[in-house]
C-alpha positions as CSV (number, residue, x, y, z in Angstrom):
1,M,-43.3,-29.2,-19.1
2,S,-44.3,-27.9,-15.7
3,T,-42.9,-24.7,-14.2
4,K,-41.3,-26.7,-11.4
5,A,-39.5,-29.0,-13.8
6,S,-38.1,-26.2,-15.8
7,K,-36.8,-24.5,-12.7
8,T,-35.1,-27.8,-11.6
9,S,-33.4,-28.2,-14.9
10,S,-32.3,-24.6,-15.1
11,P,-28.5,-24.2,-15.5
12,G,-28.7,-21.4,-12.9
13,R,-30.0,-23.7,-10.2
14,Y,-28.6,-23.1,-6.8
15,G,-28.4,-26.3,-4.7
16,E,-26.1,-28.5,-2.7
17,A,-23.8,-29.2,-5.7
18,S,-23.4,-25.5,-6.3
19,I,-21.1,-25.1,-3.3
20,R,-17.5,-25.6,-4.3
21,V,-14.9,-26.4,-1.7
22,L,-11.4,-25.2,-2.6
23,K,-8.7,-27.5,-1.4
24,G,-5.0,-27.2,-0.8
25,L,-3.5,-24.2,-2.6
26,E,-6.5,-23.7,-4.9
27,P,-7.7,-20.6,-3.0
28,V,-4.4,-18.9,-3.8
29,K,-4.5,-19.7,-7.5
30,Q,-8.2,-18.7,-7.8
31,R,-7.7,-15.3,-6.0
32,P,-4.0,-14.5,-5.8
33,G,-4.7,-10.9,-5.1
34,M,-6.0,-11.9,-1.7
35,Y,-2.7,-13.4,-0.6
36,T,0.0,-11.3,-2.4
37,R,0.6,-8.4,-4.7
38,T,0.0,-9.3,-8.3
39,D,1.7,-6.4,-10.1
40,N,5.0,-8.3,-10.0
41,P,6.5,-11.3,-8.2
42,L,8.5,-9.3,-5.6
43,H,6.2,-10.1,-2.7
44,I,6.3,-13.9,-3.2
45,V,10.1,-13.7,-3.3
46,Q,10.0,-11.5,-0.2
47,E,8.2,-14.3,1.7
48,V,11.3,-16.4,1.1
49,I,13.7,-13.6,2.1
50,D,11.6,-13.0,5.3
51,N,12.0,-16.6,6.3
52,A,15.8,-16.3,6.0
53,A,15.7,-13.0,7.9
54,D,13.7,-14.6,10.7
55,E,16.4,-17.2,11.1
56,A,19.0,-14.4,11.5
57,L,16.6,-12.5,13.8
58,A,16.4,-15.6,16.0
59,G,20.2,-15.6,16.2
60,H,20.8,-18.7,14.0
61,G,22.2,-17.1,10.8
62,A,24.6,-14.3,9.7
63,R,24.2,-14.5,5.9
64,I,21.4,-14.0,3.3
65,A,22.3,-14.3,-0.4
66,L,19.8,-13.7,-3.2
67,T,20.7,-14.6,-6.8
68,L,18.9,-13.5,-10.0
69,H,19.5,-16.3,-12.4
70,A,19.8,-16.0,-16.1
71,D,16.8,-18.2,-16.7
72,G,14.5,-15.8,-14.8
73,S,14.4,-17.8,-11.5
74,I,15.4,-16.4,-8.1
75,S,17.2,-18.2,-5.3
76,V,17.5,-17.3,-1.7
77,E,20.2,-18.9,0.4
78,D,20.7,-18.6,4.2
79,D,22.9,-20.2,6.8
80,G,20.2,-20.8,9.4
81,R,19.1,-24.1,11.0
82,G,17.6,-25.5,7.8
83,I,13.9,-26.4,7.5
84,P,13.2,-29.8,9.2
85,Y,12.6,-32.6,6.6
86,G,11.7,-35.5,8.9
87,L,8.1,-36.7,9.2
88,H,5.6,-34.5,11.1
89,P,4.4,-36.4,14.2
90,D,0.7,-35.8,13.4
91,E,0.6,-35.4,9.6
92,K,3.1,-38.2,8.8
93,L,4.5,-36.2,5.9
94,P,7.9,-34.5,5.6
95,V,7.8,-31.2,7.4
96,V,9.4,-29.3,4.5
97,E,6.6,-30.6,2.2
98,I,3.9,-29.4,4.7
99,V,5.6,-25.9,5.0
100,F,5.4,-25.4,1.2
101,T,2.0,-27.0,0.4
102,R,-0.3,-26.2,3.3
103,L,-1.9,-22.9,4.1
104,H,-1.7,-21.9,7.8
105,A,1.2,-24.2,8.5
106,G,4.6,-23.0,9.7
107,G,7.0,-22.5,12.6
108,K,5.8,-18.9,13.3
109,F,2.8,-20.0,15.3
110,D,5.1,-21.6,17.9
111,K,5.5,-18.4,20.0
112,G,6.9,-17.9,23.5
113,A,9.3,-19.8,25.6
114,G,10.9,-22.7,23.7
115,G,9.3,-21.7,20.4
116,A,11.2,-22.0,17.2
117,Y,10.6,-18.3,16.5
118,S,9.9,-15.9,19.4
119,F,9.8,-13.0,17.0
120,S,9.0,-13.2,13.3
121,G,7.1,-11.5,10.6
122,G,5.0,-14.7,10.0
123,L,1.4,-14.6,11.2
124,H,-1.0,-16.4,8.9
125,G,1.3,-19.3,7.9
126,V,0.5,-18.8,4.2
127,G,3.8,-17.1,3.2
128,V,6.0,-19.6,1.2
129,S,3.0,-21.8,0.4
130,V,1.7,-18.8,-1.6
131,T,5.1,-18.5,-3.3
132,N,4.9,-22.2,-4.2
133,A,1.3,-22.0,-5.5
134,L,2.2,-19.1,-7.9
135,S,5.4,-20.7,-9.3
136,T,5.9,-23.0,-12.2
137,R,8.7,-24.7,-10.2
138,L,10.1,-24.3,-6.7
139,A,13.1,-26.3,-5.5
140,V,14.3,-26.5,-1.9
141,T,17.7,-27.7,-0.6
142,V,18.2,-28.1,3.1
143,Y,21.6,-28.6,4.9
144,R,21.0,-30.0,8.3
145,D,22.5,-32.6,10.7
146,G,25.2,-33.7,8.3
147,K,22.8,-34.4,5.5
148,V,21.5,-32.6,2.4
149,A,17.7,-33.0,1.6
150,S,16.0,-31.8,-1.6
151,I,12.4,-31.5,-2.8
152,A,10.8,-29.9,-5.8
153,F,7.3,-28.6,-6.6
154,S,5.4,-27.4,-9.7
155,G,2.3,-25.2,-9.3
156,G,2.3,-26.1,-5.6
157,D,2.3,-29.9,-6.1
158,V,5.2,-32.2,-5.3
159,V,7.0,-33.4,-8.4
160,E,10.2,-34.6,-6.8
161,P,9.7,-36.1,-3.3
162,V,12.2,-35.5,-0.5
163,A,15.5,-37.2,-1.2
164,T,18.5,-37.1,1.2
165,R,22.2,-37.8,0.9
166,K,25.2,-37.4,3.2
167,A,26.8,-34.0,3.2
168,R,30.1,-33.6,1.2
169,A,33.1,-31.6,2.2
170,D,32.1,-28.7,0.0
171,D,28.5,-28.5,1.3
172,R,27.4,-25.9,3.9
173,A,27.1,-27.1,7.5
174,Q,23.5,-25.8,7.8
175,G,21.0,-23.6,6.0
176,T,18.3,-23.6,3.3
177,T,18.3,-22.7,-0.4
178,V,15.0,-22.0,-2.1
179,R,14.9,-21.4,-5.9
180,V,11.7,-20.0,-7.3
181,W,10.5,-19.8,-10.9
182,P,7.5,-17.4,-10.7
183,D,4.5,-18.2,-12.9
184,A,4.1,-15.1,-15.2
185,K,0.4,-15.7,-15.7
186,Y,-0.4,-14.5,-12.2
187,F,1.5,-11.2,-12.5
188,E,1.1,-8.0,-14.5
189,S,4.9,-8.0,-15.1
190,A,7.2,-11.0,-14.7
191,D,10.2,-8.6,-13.9
192,L,11.2,-7.8,-10.3
193,P,11.4,-4.1,-9.7
194,K,15.2,-3.8,-9.1
195,A,15.0,-0.6,-7.0
196,E,12.5,-2.1,-4.6
197,L,14.4,-5.3,-4.3
198,V,17.7,-3.5,-3.5
199,H,15.9,-1.3,-0.9
200,L,14.4,-4.4,0.7
201,L,17.7,-6.3,0.9
202,R,19.6,-3.2,2.1
203,S,17.0,-2.6,4.8
204,K,17.5,-6.2,6.1
205,A,21.2,-5.5,6.5
206,V,20.4,-2.2,8.3
207,L,18.0,-3.8,10.7
208,M,20.3,-6.7,11.5
209,P,23.8,-5.3,12.3
210,G,26.4,-7.8,11.6
211,V,24.4,-9.8,9.1
212,T,25.8,-9.8,5.5
213,V,23.2,-9.5,2.7
214,T,24.2,-10.0,-1.0
215,L,22.5,-9.6,-4.3
216,T,24.0,-11.3,-7.3
217,H,23.0,-10.9,-11.0
218,E,24.2,-14.0,-12.9
219,K,26.2,-13.4,-16.0
220,T,24.1,-13.3,-19.2
221,G,25.0,-12.9,-22.9
222,R,24.8,-9.1,-22.5
223,H,26.0,-8.5,-19.0
224,E,28.8,-9.6,-16.7
225,E,28.0,-10.9,-13.2
226,E,27.2,-8.1,-10.8
227,R,27.2,-8.4,-7.0
228,Q,26.2,-6.0,-4.3
229,T,26.9,-6.6,-0.6
230,W,25.5,-4.8,2.5
231,R,26.6,-5.1,6.0
232,Y,25.9,-2.3,8.5
233,E,27.7,-2.3,11.9
234,G,26.2,1.1,12.8
235,G,22.6,-0.1,12.1
236,L,19.8,2.5,12.0
237,R,21.9,5.6,12.5
238,D,24.2,4.8,9.5
239,Y,21.2,4.2,7.3
240,L,19.3,7.3,8.3
241,M,22.3,9.6,7.9
242,Q,22.8,8.2,4.4
243,T,19.2,8.7,3.3
244,L,18.4,12.1,4.8
245,V,17.8,14.8,2.1
246,A,18.3,17.8,4.4
247,D,20.6,18.6,7.4
248,P,19.2,17.8,10.8
249,V,18.2,20.7,13.1
250,I,19.6,18.8,16.1
251,P,21.8,15.7,16.5
252,L,20.0,12.4,15.9
253,F,18.0,10.9,18.7
254,E,18.5,7.1,18.8
255,G,17.9,4.3,21.2
256,A,16.5,0.9,21.8
257,H,14.5,-0.8,24.6
258,Y,13.2,-4.3,25.0
259,A,11.1,-5.7,27.7
260,E,12.8,-7.8,30.3
261,E,11.3,-10.6,32.4
262,G,9.2,-9.2,35.3
263,E,8.6,-5.7,33.9
264,T,5.3,-4.2,34.9
265,E,4.0,-2.9,31.5
266,N,2.6,-6.4,30.6
267,F,4.8,-6.7,27.5
268,A,6.3,-10.0,26.6
269,E,10.0,-10.6,27.2
270,G,12.0,-9.3,24.2
271,E,9.2,-7.0,22.9
272,G,10.2,-3.4,22.2
273,A,11.8,-1.2,19.6
274,A,14.9,0.4,18.2
275,W,14.7,3.8,16.7
276,C,16.7,6.7,15.2
277,V,15.0,10.1,14.7
278,A,16.2,13.2,12.9
279,F,14.3,16.5,12.7
280,T,14.7,18.7,9.5
281,E,13.3,22.0,8.5
282,D,12.5,21.2,4.9
283,G,12.6,18.5,2.3
284,N,10.6,15.3,2.1
285,A,10.8,13.4,5.3
286,V,12.4,9.9,5.3
287,R,10.1,7.5,7.2
288,E,10.7,3.8,7.3
289,S,9.2,1.4,9.8
290,Y,9.5,-2.4,10.3
291,V,8.0,-5.0,12.5
292,N,10.2,-8.1,13.1
293,L,12.1,-7.0,10.0
294,I,9.0,-6.8,7.8
295,P,8.8,-3.4,6.0
296,T,5.5,-1.7,6.9
297,V,5.3,0.8,4.1
298,A,1.8,1.9,5.1
299,G,2.9,2.5,8.7
300,G,0.6,1.4,11.5
301,T,0.3,1.4,15.3
302,H,4.0,1.3,16.0
303,E,4.5,4.5,14.1
304,S,1.6,6.0,16.0
305,G,3.4,5.0,19.2
306,L,6.6,6.8,18.1
307,K,4.5,9.8,17.2
308,D,2.8,9.8,20.6
309,G,6.1,9.3,22.5
310,L,7.9,12.2,20.7
311,F,5.0,14.5,21.0
312,Q,4.4,14.0,24.8
313,A,8.2,14.4,25.5
314,I,8.6,17.6,23.5
315,K,5.3,19.0,24.9
316,G,6.5,18.3,28.4
317,F,9.9,20.0,27.7
318,I,8.1,23.1,26.2
319,D,5.7,23.3,29.2
320,L,8.6,22.9,31.7
321,H,10.6,25.7,30.2
322,S,7.5,27.9,29.5
323,L,8.4,28.3,25.8
324,L,4.9,28.2,24.3
325,P,3.7,31.6,23.1
326,K,0.2,32.7,24.1
327,G,-2.6,31.5,21.8
328,V,-0.5,28.6,20.3
329,K,-1.8,25.1,20.8
330,L,0.5,22.2,19.9
331,M,-0.7,19.2,18.0
332,P,1.1,15.8,17.4
333,D,1.6,16.6,13.7
334,D,3.5,19.8,14.6
335,V,6.2,17.5,15.9
336,F,5.9,14.5,13.6
337,S,5.6,16.4,10.3
338,R,9.3,17.3,10.5
339,A,10.5,14.0,11.9
340,N,12.6,11.6,9.8
341,F,13.0,8.2,11.3
342,V,13.8,4.5,11.0
343,L,11.8,2.4,13.5
344,S,12.3,-1.3,14.0
345,A,9.7,-2.9,16.4
346,K,9.7,-6.4,17.9
347,V,6.2,-7.6,18.5
348,L,5.5,-11.2,19.7
349,D,2.3,-11.8,17.8
350,P,2.0,-9.0,15.1
351,Q,-1.5,-8.4,13.6
352,F,-1.2,-7.0,10.1
353,Q,-3.7,-5.4,7.8
354,G,-3.9,-7.9,4.9
355,Q,-1.6,-10.7,3.9
356,T,0.9,-8.3,2.3
357,K,1.7,-7.0,5.8
358,E,2.1,-3.4,4.7
359,R,0.4,-1.9,7.8
360,L,0.6,-3.0,11.5
361,N,-2.7,-3.1,13.3
362,S,-1.6,-4.5,16.7
363,R,-3.2,-2.2,19.3
364,D,-0.6,-2.9,21.9
365,A,2.2,-1.8,19.6
366,L,1.2,1.9,20.1
367,R,1.5,1.6,23.9
368,L,4.7,-0.5,23.5
369,V,6.6,2.0,21.4
370,S,5.2,5.1,23.2
371,T,6.1,3.6,26.6
372,Y,9.8,3.1,25.6
373,T,10.4,6.2,23.4
374,R,8.8,8.9,25.6
375,P,11.0,8.5,28.7
376,A,14.1,8.0,26.6
377,F,13.4,11.3,24.7
378,E,12.5,13.2,27.9
379,L,15.8,12.1,29.4
380,W,17.7,13.1,26.1
381,L,16.0,16.6,26.1
382,S,16.9,17.2,29.8
383,Q,20.5,16.3,29.0
384,H,20.6,18.5,25.9
385,V,18.6,21.6,26.8
386,E,20.0,23.8,24.0
387,H,19.1,21.2,21.4
388,G,15.7,20.9,23.0
389,R,15.1,24.6,22.7
390,R,16.1,24.6,19.1
391,L,13.7,21.7,18.4
392,A,11.0,23.6,20.4
393,E,11.4,26.6,18.1
394,L,10.9,24.4,15.0
395,V,7.8,22.7,16.5
396,I,6.3,26.1,17.6
397,R,6.8,27.5,14.1
398,Q,5.0,24.5,12.6
399,A,2.1,25.0,15.0
400,Q,1.9,28.7,14.2
401,A,2.0,28.0,10.4
402,R,-0.8,25.4,10.8
403,Q,-3.0,27.8,12.8
404,R,-2.4,30.6,10.2
405,A,-3.3,28.3,7.4
406,G,-6.5,27.3,9.2
407,Q,-7.6,30.9,9.6
408,K,-6.8,32.0,6.1
409,V,-9.7,31.6,3.7
410,E,-8.5,33.6,0.7
411,K,-6.4,32.2,-2.1
412,R,-2.8,31.9,-0.9
413,K,-0.4,33.9,-3.2
414,G,3.2,34.6,-3.5
415,S,4.6,37.6,-5.4
416,G,1.1,38.2,-6.8
417,V,0.9,34.8,-8.4
418,A,-1.1,31.9,-7.0
419,V,1.2,29.3,-5.6
420,L,0.4,25.9,-7.0
421,P,-0.4,23.2,-4.4
422,G,2.7,21.1,-3.4
423,K,0.9,17.8,-4.0
424,L,0.1,18.8,-7.6
425,T,2.2,16.9,-10.1
426,D,1.9,19.2,-13.1
427,C,2.3,18.4,-16.8
428,E,4.9,19.9,-19.1
429,S,2.7,21.2,-21.8
430,R,1.0,24.6,-21.7
431,D,-1.5,23.8,-24.5
432,L,-5.0,24.2,-23.0
433,G,-6.4,21.9,-25.7
434,L,-4.2,19.0,-24.6
435,N,-3.8,19.5,-20.9
436,E,-5.7,17.3,-18.5
437,L,-6.0,17.4,-14.7
438,F,-7.0,14.2,-12.8
439,L,-8.4,14.7,-9.4
440,V,-7.5,11.3,-7.8
441,E,-8.9,9.7,-4.7
442,G,-6.2,8.9,-2.3
443,D,-2.4,9.2,-2.1
444,S,-1.7,5.6,-3.1
445,A,-3.8,5.9,-6.3
446,G,-2.2,9.3,-6.9
447,G,1.2,7.5,-6.8
448,S,0.2,5.0,-9.4
449,A,-1.3,7.8,-11.5
450,K,1.9,9.8,-11.4
451,M,3.9,6.9,-12.6
452,G,1.5,5.8,-15.3
453,R,0.4,9.2,-16.7
454,D,1.7,11.0,-19.9
455,K,4.0,13.6,-18.2
456,E,3.6,15.9,-21.2
457,T,-0.1,16.5,-21.0
458,Q,-1.5,14.9,-17.8
459,A,-1.4,16.4,-14.3
460,I,-2.3,14.6,-11.1
461,L,-3.8,16.2,-7.9
462,P,-4.4,13.5,-5.2
463,L,-7.3,14.3,-2.7
464,R,-7.1,13.0,0.8
465,G,-10.3,11.6,2.3
466,K,-13.8,12.7,1.6
467,L,-14.2,16.2,0.2
468,L,-16.3,18.8,2.1
469,N,-19.9,18.9,1.1
470,S,-19.9,22.4,-0.4
471,W,-23.6,22.8,-1.3
472,E,-24.3,25.2,1.6
473,V,-20.9,26.7,2.1
474,E,-20.6,30.4,1.4
475,R,-18.2,31.2,-1.4
476,D,-15.9,33.4,0.8
477,R,-15.5,30.4,3.2
478,L,-14.6,27.8,0.6
479,F,-10.9,28.3,0.8
480,A,-10.9,27.4,4.5
481,N,-11.0,23.9,3.1
482,N,-7.5,22.9,1.9
483,E,-8.7,20.4,-0.8
484,I,-11.1,23.0,-2.4
485,H,-8.4,25.6,-2.2
486,D,-5.9,23.3,-4.0
487,I,-8.5,22.4,-6.7
488,S,-9.3,26.0,-7.4
489,V,-5.6,27.0,-7.5
490,A,-4.6,24.1,-9.7
491,I,-7.4,24.7,-12.2
492,G,-6.7,28.5,-12.2
493,V,-10.3,29.6,-11.8
494,D,-11.9,31.2,-8.8
495,P,-15.3,30.0,-7.4
496,H,-18.3,31.8,-9.0
497,G,-22.1,31.6,-9.3
498,A,-24.3,30.8,-12.2
499,A,-25.0,34.4,-12.9
500,D,-21.3,35.5,-12.7
501,E,-18.9,36.1,-15.5
502,P,-15.7,34.7,-14.0
503,D,-12.2,35.3,-15.4
504,L,-11.3,32.1,-17.2
505,S,-8.1,33.4,-18.7
506,G,-6.1,31.6,-16.0
507,L,-7.6,28.2,-16.8
508,R,-4.7,25.7,-16.9
509,Y,-6.4,22.5,-18.2
510,G,-8.8,21.8,-21.0
511,K,-10.1,18.7,-19.2
512,V,-10.6,18.4,-15.4
513,C,-11.3,14.7,-14.8
514,I,-12.7,13.1,-11.6
515,L,-10.9,9.8,-11.0
516,S,-12.2,7.8,-8.1
517,D,-12.6,4.1,-7.2
518,A,-15.3,2.1,-9.0
519,D,-17.1,1.4,-5.7
520,V,-19.7,3.1,-3.4
521,D,-17.1,5.3,-1.7
522,G,-15.7,6.3,-5.1
523,S,-19.2,7.3,-6.2
524,H,-19.7,9.4,-3.1
525,I,-16.5,11.3,-3.8
526,Q,-17.7,11.8,-7.4
527,V,-21.0,13.3,-6.1
528,L,-19.1,15.6,-3.7
529,L,-16.9,16.9,-6.5
530,L,-19.8,17.3,-8.9
531,T,-21.6,19.2,-6.2
532,L,-18.6,21.5,-5.9
533,F,-18.4,22.1,-9.7
534,F,-22.2,22.5,-10.1
535,R,-22.5,25.0,-7.2
536,H,-19.3,27.0,-7.3
537,F,-17.7,26.4,-10.8
538,P,-20.8,26.2,-13.1
539,R,-19.0,27.9,-16.1
540,L,-16.5,25.0,-16.3
541,I,-19.4,22.5,-16.7
542,E,-21.1,24.8,-19.2
543,R,-18.0,25.0,-21.4
544,G,-17.4,21.2,-21.3
545,H,-14.3,21.2,-19.1
546,I,-15.5,18.7,-16.4
547,H,-15.3,14.9,-17.1
548,V,-15.7,11.7,-15.0
549,A,-13.1,8.9,-15.6
550,R,-14.5,5.4,-15.2
551,P,-12.0,2.8,-14.0
552,P,-12.8,-0.9,-14.2
553,L,-14.1,-2.9,-11.3
554,F,-12.9,-6.3,-12.6
555,R,-9.9,-7.8,-14.3
556,V,-10.3,-11.1,-16.1
557,D,-7.2,-13.1,-16.9
558,A,-8.4,-15.0,-19.9
559,P,-6.7,-18.2,-21.1
560,A,-5.5,-18.8,-24.7
561,R,-8.5,-19.7,-27.0
562,G,-7.7,-21.2,-30.3
563,K,-5.6,-18.7,-32.1
564,K,-6.2,-16.0,-29.5
565,P,-3.4,-15.7,-26.9
566,A,-4.0,-15.3,-23.2
567,A,-5.1,-11.8,-22.4
568,K,-6.1,-9.4,-19.6
569,L,-9.6,-8.0,-20.0
570,Y,-11.2,-5.3,-18.0
571,A,-14.9,-4.9,-17.0
572,L,-16.5,-1.7,-15.8
573,D,-19.2,-3.4,-13.8
574,D,-21.1,-6.7,-13.4
575,G,-22.9,-6.4,-16.7
576,E,-19.7,-6.1,-18.6
577,L,-18.1,-8.9,-16.6
578,T,-21.0,-11.2,-17.7
579,A,-20.6,-10.1,-21.3
580,I,-16.9,-10.9,-21.2
581,L,-17.4,-14.3,-19.7
582,D,-20.1,-15.1,-22.3
583,K,-17.7,-14.1,-25.1
584,L,-14.9,-16.3,-23.7
585,R,-17.3,-19.3,-23.6
586,K,-18.2,-18.7,-27.2
587,E,-14.6,-18.5,-28.2
588,G,-14.0,-22.0,-26.7
589,A,-12.6,-21.1,-23.3
590,R,-13.0,-23.9,-20.8
591,E,-15.4,-23.0,-17.9
592,N,-13.5,-21.4,-15.0
593,A,-10.2,-21.5,-16.9
594,W,-10.1,-17.7,-16.4
595,T,-9.3,-15.8,-13.2
596,I,-11.4,-12.9,-12.1
597,S,-9.9,-10.2,-9.9
598,R,-11.9,-7.4,-8.3
599,F,-10.1,-4.1,-7.7
600,K,-10.7,-2.9,-4.2
601,G,-9.5,0.5,-5.3
602,L,-7.3,2.5,-7.7
603,G,-4.4,2.0,-5.3
604,E,-4.4,-1.7,-6.1
605,M,-3.7,-0.9,-9.8
606,S,-0.2,-0.8,-11.1
607,A,0.9,2.3,-13.1
608,E,0.6,0.2,-16.3
609,Q,-2.9,-1.0,-15.5
610,L,-4.1,2.6,-14.7
611,W,-2.7,3.9,-17.9
612,D,-4.2,1.1,-20.0
613,T,-7.7,1.3,-18.5
614,T,-8.2,4.9,-17.3
615,L,-5.5,7.4,-18.5
616,N,-4.7,6.4,-22.1
617,P,-6.9,8.5,-24.4
618,D,-7.1,5.6,-26.8
619,T,-8.5,3.0,-24.3
620,R,-10.1,4.8,-21.4
621,R,-13.7,5.6,-20.6
622,L,-14.1,9.4,-20.0
623,L,-17.6,10.8,-19.6
624,P,-18.2,14.5,-20.2
625,V,-20.3,16.3,-17.7
626,A,-22.7,18.7,-19.5
627,W,-26.0,20.5,-19.0
628,G,-27.8,18.9,-21.9
629,Q,-31.5,19.6,-21.8
630,V,-31.5,19.9,-18.0
631,D,-33.9,22.1,-16.1
632,I,-31.5,24.1,-13.9
633,A,-34.2,24.9,-11.3
634,A,-35.3,21.3,-11.0
635,T,-31.7,20.1,-10.8
636,E,-30.9,22.6,-8.0
637,G,-34.0,21.2,-6.2
638,S,-32.7,17.7,-6.5
639,F,-29.2,18.7,-5.3
640,N,-30.7,20.5,-2.4
641,K,-32.7,17.4,-1.4
642,L,-29.7,15.2,-1.7
643,M,-27.0,17.5,-0.3
644,G,-28.8,19.9,2.0
645,K,-28.2,19.6,5.8
646,G,-31.8,20.1,6.7
647,E,-33.3,17.7,4.1
648,A,-33.0,14.4,6.0
649,A,-36.7,13.8,6.0
650,A,-36.9,14.3,2.2
651,R,-34.0,12.0,1.6
652,R,-35.6,9.3,3.8
653,E,-38.8,9.6,1.8
654,L,-36.8,9.3,-1.5
655,M,-35.0,6.2,-0.3
656,E,-38.3,4.6,0.8
657,I,-39.9,5.2,-2.6
658,H,-36.9,4.2,-4.8
659,G,-34.8,2.1,-2.5
660,D,-35.7,-1.2,-4.2
661,T,-34.7,0.0,-7.6
662,I,-30.9,0.0,-7.0
663,E,-28.2,-2.5,-6.0
664,V,-26.0,-1.7,-3.1
665,D,-22.4,-2.8,-3.1
666,V,-21.8,-3.9,0.5
């Protein structure tokens, strides 16, 4: 057989037939993590809640009711206008069917004058269609124009076409009810996190004064029916006062401003924000922001606008009254670090980061919120000069503390004992042989690690951003860097050299584990931490205290194979992924019956996933860092070439020689 023929018949051939076109809702089922959170079904339920809230936001509803049914389904009921169920003029299909079965179809695109929704959280038009795709069943009932229409789906496909009947006396005049049965195979846990759900529903009531929001748990064999109802006439102020953990330094600053027709700032009519701000001296700050009632838990440009508006106003007040001591320079964080706030922005066409809408990216939102909050706060300060002076004192103290911290390069101590970093979540045990400290990349991953860890023996220290390259940093300047200072204090050992005999009696953990993402950025952070330990904590490596945790890059949701039930399998890299898929094929799994998810970072993992794959001593991959048979001088030379500031030419030569031997994750 010729070489050409063998290539043609190769099962790995790449040709026209290799390109697969995903239709309808297939993309959602293939890669659910691109469209929603897969740790639990809350986000797909939130898509339905958001639609009901958008009706209320548009002024067409005053009630949202969510029911947790005994069979595991969830229903959301509103008294809005009801989803149209007549035929679409172009598609010739019932509109309610299109809304639930087509990606990028919905009423939220119809912005502006005469649009169905001037302001809404919808952007991509994939919301409830994702809910439908990831549910074993979804049933919709619409009350509209004196009729009741119903339709049902399974896995995104219509199983009961639209049927209509005349409304009865006991039917609602208008509104929509959507009942969802989430498909457990797409989620790590089928249970809704009750605390998050309550917070979400309560926030809707806060942001829409006068709207009644209810949560009902149906009666089961073990529990009586429970019902919670929220209705806030006082809006943001009532909510913030109830959630503050410390007394405010000055009275709350609250306000709202929305663009009117003909304004010169080039904002759309109705765009603007409502806010309530409290300043406290201590305690964790309460910070909640929303865009068109969508909670933006990761903040975004609207929060940046509030930050800018508050800073410019208080800075102007301090300059006007000549309150700033000589040598003190104010920064925005000096004001914002002690600000507690609830911010609700209205943006005509919001641009979010990702389909889960956790961060607002709209550039104009910064200017929008800043333009309206700054003059309002300037006026408030001029009317309340004594409150302004009290706030100025707090802000100046924050600035002075920040400047002192930047100048101090020795270990911070209190009463002769090193003060542990505030962001360290310590373990309960004091047994050096059991204790482990995980240096975790990022606050979000740190949160998952805190929840998933063994509290008895595992401590978590989240690191923000890229660590300082410490290869050429003098030892007495190391503590100028907060991250390095916190690592040293948490471990309980001071920096030292290879020839030194440091005091290790204060060592607090038997294992210090580097835990970073399984991608290129994560590898970079690993290198920076290993550089720090090799250069400034060599005795910890010598004694076997330093380890590298290896989180997986892929998760494979494997189907049932013969007697083997469905399972979630994790792969460290592409090689392990290939091995897992080969094994599934041998066990009789149908081709492409599995789902492959690629973790973008540790922050994507739930607490349970992180425990199973990376923290659990029984199932994790933990690599010890050791000298072995290493030539110390040669290793120092290699580190110098890779990490030295004046070694760019040597690094370029190294990449030119060996660049084709590695794979780059772009």
